[in-house]
C-alpha positions as CSV (number, residue, x, y, z in Angstrom):
1,X,91.3,152.0,79.5
2,X,91.0,149.1,81.9
3,X,87.5,148.1,83.1
4,X,88.6,145.8,85.9
5,X,90.7,146.9,88.9
6,X,92.6,144.5,91.2
7,X,93.8,145.4,94.7
8,X,95.6,143.2,97.2
9,X,96.0,144.0,100.9
10,X,96.7,141.7,103.8
11,X,96.0,138.5,102.0
12,X,92.8,139.7,100.4
13,X,92.6,140.4,96.6
14,X,89.6,142.5,95.6
15,X,88.6,142.4,91.9
16,X,86.3,145.3,91.0
17,X,84.3,145.6,87.9
18,X,84.3,149.2,86.9
19,X,82.8,149.5,83.5
20,X,79.8,151.6,84.7
21,X,79.1,152.9,81.1
22,X,78.1,149.3,80.1
23,X,76.8,148.3,83.5
24,X,79.7,145.8,83.8
25,X,78.2,143.7,81.0
26,X,80.1,140.6,80.1
27,X,81.9,141.9,77.0
28,X,85.2,140.8,75.5
29,X,87.4,143.3,77.4
30,X,85.7,142.9,80.8
31,X,85.7,139.1,80.7
32,X,89.4,139.0,79.6
33,X,90.5,141.4,82.3
34,X,88.4,139.6,85.0
35,X,89.8,136.2,84.1
36,X,93.4,137.7,84.1
37,X,92.8,139.2,87.5
38,X,91.5,135.9,88.9
39,X,94.5,134.0,87.4
40,X,96.9,136.4,89.0
41,X,95.2,136.2,92.4
42,X,95.2,132.4,92.3
43,X,98.9,132.3,91.4
44,X,99.8,134.7,94.2
45,X,100.7,132.7,97.3
46,X,100.1,135.8,99.5
47,X,96.4,135.9,98.5
48,X,94.2,133.9,100.8
49,X,90.8,135.3,99.8
50,X,89.4,136.8,96.5
51,X,86.5,139.2,96.5
52,X,84.5,140.1,93.4
53,X,82.6,143.4,93.6
54,X,81.6,146.4,91.4
55,X,81.6,150.1,91.1
56,X,78.6,152.0,89.8
57,X,74.9,151.1,89.4
58,X,75.3,147.4,88.4
59,X,77.2,144.4,89.6
60,X,76.8,142.8,86.2
61,X,74.1,143.3,83.6
62,X,74.8,139.9,81.8
63,X,75.9,139.7,78.2
64,X,77.1,142.8,76.4
65,X,74.2,143.0,74.0
66,X,75.8,145.6,71.7
67,X,78.6,143.1,71.1
68,X,76.5,140.0,70.9
69,X,73.9,141.5,68.5
70,X,76.5,142.4,66.0
71,X,78.7,139.2,66.2
72,X,78.3,135.5,66.6
73,X,81.6,135.3,68.5
74,X,81.3,134.4,72.2
75,X,83.6,136.6,74.3
76,X,86.8,134.9,75.3
77,X,86.4,132.8,78.4
78,X,82.6,132.5,77.9
79,X,83.3,130.1,75.0
80,X,84.7,127.8,77.7
81,X,82.6,128.5,80.8
82,X,84.9,126.6,83.1
83,X,87.4,129.5,82.7
84,X,84.9,131.8,84.4
85,X,81.8,130.3,86.0
86,X,83.3,126.9,86.6
87,X,86.6,128.2,88.2
88,X,85.3,129.4,91.5
89,X,84.2,126.0,93.0
90,X,87.4,124.4,91.7
91,X,89.8,127.0,93.1
92,X,91.5,126.1,96.4
93,X,90.9,129.7,97.5
94,X,87.6,131.1,98.7
95,X,85.7,133.6,96.5
96,X,83.4,136.1,98.1
97,X,80.8,138.1,96.1
98,X,80.2,141.7,97.3
99,X,77.2,142.6,95.2
100,X,76.8,146.4,95.4
101,X,74.6,146.9,92.3
102,X,71.9,145.4,90.1
103,X,72.6,141.9,89.1
104,X,70.7,140.2,86.2
105,X,71.1,137.5,83.6
106,X,74.8,136.4,83.4
107,X,75.5,138.5,86.5
108,X,73.3,136.0,88.4
109,X,75.7,133.3,87.4
110,X,78.6,135.2,88.9
111,X,76.7,135.8,92.1
112,X,75.7,132.2,92.4
113,X,79.1,130.8,91.6
114,X,80.8,132.6,94.5
115,X,81.5,130.5,97.6
116,X,79.8,133.2,99.7
117,X,77.8,136.1,98.4
118,X,76.3,139.1,100.1
119,X,74.2,141.7,98.4
120,X,72.6,145.1,99.2
121,X,68.9,144.4,100.0
122,X,67.3,146.7,97.5
123,X,69.4,146.0,94.4
124,X,67.5,144.2,91.6
125,X,68.1,140.6,90.4
126,X,66.5,138.7,87.6
127,X,66.9,135.9,85.1
128,X,65.8,138.3,82.4
129,X,67.0,136.3,79.4
130,X,63.6,135.1,78.2
131,X,62.5,138.7,77.7
132,X,65.1,139.2,75.0
133,X,64.6,135.9,73.3
134,X,67.2,133.7,74.9
135,X,67.3,131.5,78.0
136,X,69.5,131.3,81.2
137,X,71.4,128.3,79.8
138,X,75.1,128.5,80.8
139,X,74.5,130.0,84.2
140,X,71.9,127.4,85.0
141,X,74.8,125.0,85.8
142,X,75.8,127.2,88.9
143,X,72.4,128.6,89.7
144,X,70.2,125.5,89.8
145,X,72.0,123.7,92.6
146,X,71.3,126.7,94.8
147,X,67.5,127.1,94.0
148,X,64.5,125.1,94.9
149,X,62.8,123.7,91.8
150,X,59.7,125.9,92.4
151,X,61.8,129.0,92.6
152,X,64.0,128.1,89.6
153,X,60.9,127.5,87.4
154,X,59.3,130.7,88.5
155,X,62.3,133.0,88.1
156,X,63.6,131.3,84.9
157,X,60.2,131.4,83.1
158,X,58.8,134.7,84.3
159,X,62.0,136.7,83.7
160,X,60.8,139.2,86.4
161,X,63.1,141.3,88.6
162,X,63.2,140.9,92.4
163,X,65.2,142.5,95.2
164,X,68.3,141.3,97.1
165,X,66.2,140.2,100.0
166,X,64.3,137.8,97.7
167,X,67.6,136.7,96.2
168,X,68.8,135.7,99.6
169,X,65.4,134.0,100.5
170,X,65.6,131.7,97.5
171,X,69.2,130.8,98.1
172,X,70.9,132.5,95.2
173,X,73.1,134.6,97.6
174,X,73.9,134.1,101.3
175,X,72.6,137.3,102.8
176,X,71.0,140.7,101.9
177,X,71.8,143.7,104.1
178,X,71.2,147.5,104.0
179,X,73.8,149.4,101.9
180,X,75.5,150.9,105.0
181,X,76.0,147.4,106.5
182,X,77.5,145.8,103.4
183,X,81.2,146.3,104.2
184,X,80.8,145.3,107.8
185,X,79.2,142.0,106.7
186,X,82.0,141.4,104.1
187,X,84.6,142.2,106.8
188,X,83.1,139.6,109.1
189,X,83.3,137.0,106.4
190,X,86.9,138.0,105.5
191,X,88.0,137.8,109.2
192,X,86.6,134.3,109.4
193,X,88.3,133.1,106.3
194,X,91.7,134.6,107.4
195,X,91.4,132.7,110.6
196,X,91.1,129.4,108.8
197,X,94.0,127.3,107.6
198,X,94.7,127.8,103.9
199,X,95.1,124.1,103.2
200,X,92.0,123.2,105.3
201,X,90.0,125.7,103.2
202,X,91.2,124.1,100.0
203,X,90.2,120.7,101.3
204,X,86.8,121.9,102.6
205,X,86.1,123.1,99.0
206,X,87.1,119.8,97.6
207,X,84.7,118.1,100.0
208,X,81.9,120.4,99.0
209,X,82.6,119.6,95.4
210,X,83.2,115.8,95.6
211,X,80.9,114.4,98.3
212,X,77.6,115.2,96.6
213,X,78.8,113.2,93.5
214,X,79.4,110.0,95.5
215,X,77.3,107.2,96.9
216,X,77.0,107.2,100.7
217,X,79.3,104.3,101.1
218,X,82.0,105.8,98.8
219,X,81.7,109.2,100.5
220,X,82.2,107.7,104.0
221,X,85.2,105.6,102.7
222,X,86.8,108.6,101.1
223,X,86.2,111.1,103.9
224,X,87.3,108.8,106.7
225,X,90.6,108.3,104.9
226,X,90.8,112.0,104.2
227,X,90.1,112.9,107.8
228,X,92.9,110.6,109.1
229,X,95.3,112.2,106.7
230,X,94.3,115.7,107.7
231,X,95.0,115.1,111.4
232,X,98.6,114.2,110.5
233,X,99.4,117.4,108.6
234,X,101.6,120.2,110.0
235,X,98.7,122.6,109.8
236,X,96.5,120.4,111.9
237,X,99.3,119.9,114.5
238,X,99.7,123.7,114.6
239,X,96.0,124.3,114.8
240,X,95.5,121.9,117.7
241,X,98.5,123.2,119.6
242,X,97.4,126.8,119.2
243,X,93.9,125.8,120.5
244,X,95.3,124.1,123.5
245,X,97.7,127.0,124.2
246,X,94.9,129.5,123.7
247,X,96.7,131.5,121.1
248,X,96.0,132.3,117.4
249,X,97.4,129.7,114.9
250,X,100.4,130.8,112.9
251,X,98.4,131.3,109.7
252,X,95.8,133.8,111.2
253,X,95.9,137.2,109.6
254,X,94.3,140.4,110.9
255,X,91.6,142.1,108.9
256,X,93.5,144.2,106.3
257,X,93.6,148.0,106.6
258,X,91.5,149.4,103.7
259,X,93.9,152.3,103.3
260,X,96.9,150.0,102.6
261,X,96.6,148.1,99.3
262,X,98.5,147.1,96.3
263,X,96.7,148.0,93.1
264,X,97.0,146.6,89.6
265,X,94.8,147.1,86.5
């Protein structure tokens, strides 16, 4: 039985973790199916936005301890973290985390690695690894850039749990909202992303990745050349024309109808 469901509607692919029995822990099957769903979404030219969410009590409980305690094998893509945690920033498509359940350990890495994440305010978060004798090692690569040093030291070393509101305060996710407002917040984000030019979104993600690695002089040199190139593209010409004519650009899609989706497992 599949533990990941993928649905596509109106340019949006929603990947849902649905292994509630194991609290969506990162076991072999779930990781393999999740990566396959992401691969398919990224290869589909009709998909403009990818959402990662969950069914059940947990968004992701981290490593599947029943598997890891009985084997030294690291599940699939986790042996090469770029296939999972590293892929989101490098993808030209925006990833949105809809965190509708508890999120601890490795799940924190998924939440932090999304381009934009929104959580329910009262679900629990935590870097709980130290309490079972390990450390938040692999996920530190995507979590540390989002956290103040003081918050990183406190949460990594204490291993305590805290709610979604605190997760938003320390920068791990973008926002925390009451449960009944989660879908409205996600829809607002989707609407914004579907109003953006696909190529411009891809370039914006490249800028977000590359500029922080450059010296100031190199960054200005590269981005000035990039900006000049962007203004010459067909999407830029269409976008400026649409703005001046007070009409939507040709790439703008309406918010998808939740009842009309294409499902795969």
